[in-house]
C-alpha positions as CSV (number, residue, x, y, z in Angstrom):
1,D,214.5,178.5,190.2
2,G,214.9,175.5,192.4
3,G,211.3,176.0,194.0
4,D,209.6,175.9,190.5
5,A,211.9,172.7,189.4
6,A,210.7,170.9,192.7
7,A,207.1,171.9,192.2
8,A,207.2,170.9,188.5
9,L,208.8,167.7,189.6
10,A,206.3,167.2,192.4
11,E,203.5,167.9,189.8
12,R,205.1,165.3,187.3
13,E,205.3,162.7,190.1
14,A,201.5,163.3,190.9
15,L,200.7,163.1,187.0
16,I,202.7,159.8,187.0
17,D,200.8,158.3,190.1
18,E,197.5,159.1,188.6
19,L,198.3,157.5,185.3
20,R,199.4,154.5,187.2
21,G,196.2,154.5,189.3
22,R,194.2,154.8,185.9
23,E,196.3,152.1,184.5
24,E,195.7,149.7,187.4
25,E,192.0,150.5,187.4
26,A,191.9,149.8,183.7
27,R,193.7,146.5,184.2
28,R,191.3,145.6,187.1
29,R,188.2,146.3,185.0
30,E,189.8,144.4,181.9
31,S,190.5,141.4,184.3
32,E,186.9,141.6,185.8
33,A,185.3,141.7,182.1
34,K,187.4,138.5,181.1
35,R,186.3,136.8,184.4
36,R,182.6,137.4,183.6
37,A,183.1,136.5,180.1
38,L,184.7,133.1,181.0
39,D,181.9,132.7,183.5
40,K,179.5,133.2,180.9
41,I,181.3,130.9,178.3
42,G,181.4,128.3,181.2
43,A,177.7,128.6,182.0
44,L,176.8,128.5,178.2
45,G,178.9,125.4,177.8
46,E,177.3,123.7,180.8
47,E,173.9,124.7,179.4
48,S,174.8,123.4,176.0
49,A,175.7,120.0,177.6
50,V,172.6,119.8,179.2
51,L,170.7,120.6,176.3
52,R,172.7,117.9,174.5
53,E,171.7,115.4,177.0
54,E,168.1,116.2,177.0
55,A,168.1,116.0,173.1
56,A,169.8,112.5,173.4
57,E,167.1,111.5,175.7
58,L,164.3,112.8,173.7
59,R,165.7,110.9,170.7
60,R,165.9,107.8,172.9
61,R,162.2,108.3,173.9
62,L,161.1,108.8,170.3
63,Q,162.9,105.6,169.2
64,E,161.1,103.7,172.1
65,A,157.9,105.3,171.0
66,E,158.4,104.3,167.4
67,A,159.1,100.8,168.5
68,V,156.2,100.5,170.6
69,A,154.0,101.9,167.7
70,A,155.8,99.4,165.2
71,E,154.8,96.6,167.9
72,R,151.4,97.8,168.3
73,G,150.9,97.9,164.5
74,E,152.1,94.3,164.3
75,V,149.7,93.3,167.1
76,V,146.7,95.1,165.4
77,A,147.4,93.5,162.1
78,A,147.8,90.0,163.7
79,L,144.5,90.6,165.6
80,E,142.8,91.9,162.4
81,G,144.0,88.8,160.4
82,R,142.7,86.6,163.2
83,L,139.3,88.3,163.4
84,E,139.1,88.0,159.6
85,A,139.8,84.3,159.8
86,S,137.3,83.9,162.6
87,D,134.7,85.8,160.6
88,A,135.5,83.6,157.6
89,A,135.1,80.3,159.8
90,S,132.1,81.3,161.6
91,S,130.3,82.7,158.5
92,P,128.7,79.3,157.7
93,E,127.7,78.9,161.4
94,V,126.1,82.3,161.6
95,A,124.3,81.8,158.3
96,A,123.1,78.3,159.7
97,L,121.8,79.9,163.0
98,E,120.2,82.7,161.2
99,A,118.3,80.1,159.0
100,E,117.3,78.1,162.2
101,R,115.9,81.5,163.9
102,A,114.1,82.4,160.7
103,A,112.6,78.8,160.6
104,A,111.6,79.0,164.1
105,A,109.9,82.4,163.6
106,E,108.1,81.0,160.6
107,A,107.0,77.9,162.7
108,A,105.8,80.3,165.5
109,R,103.9,82.4,162.9
110,Q,102.3,79.3,161.5
111,A,101.3,77.9,164.9
112,D,99.8,81.2,165.8
113,A,97.9,81.3,162.5
114,A,96.6,77.7,163.0
115,A,95.5,78.5,166.4
116,A,93.4,81.6,165.3
């Protein structure tokens, strides 16, 4: 009958519309998921670039610190060398001063003994 055919046709068109709606919704969700994934990839790329910059800065600071430490080591070695040279040069003077002090102390003891 014509009424049944029209009803079947209307039902078929309703099912087609529903399927189209579901397909559009699926495409929209897929597009949104792709956009979120691309945003995340972009954010990770930016974060990675920042981390690479920070790592480069830390490597530069480490090199500076190592250079300063090497320079300090050279300065300390030079100062130790100068101190050793100074000690070696002043040893005879120090020995002479200690001998004079000992002699003065002995003379003071002898003077005290003579006065007693």
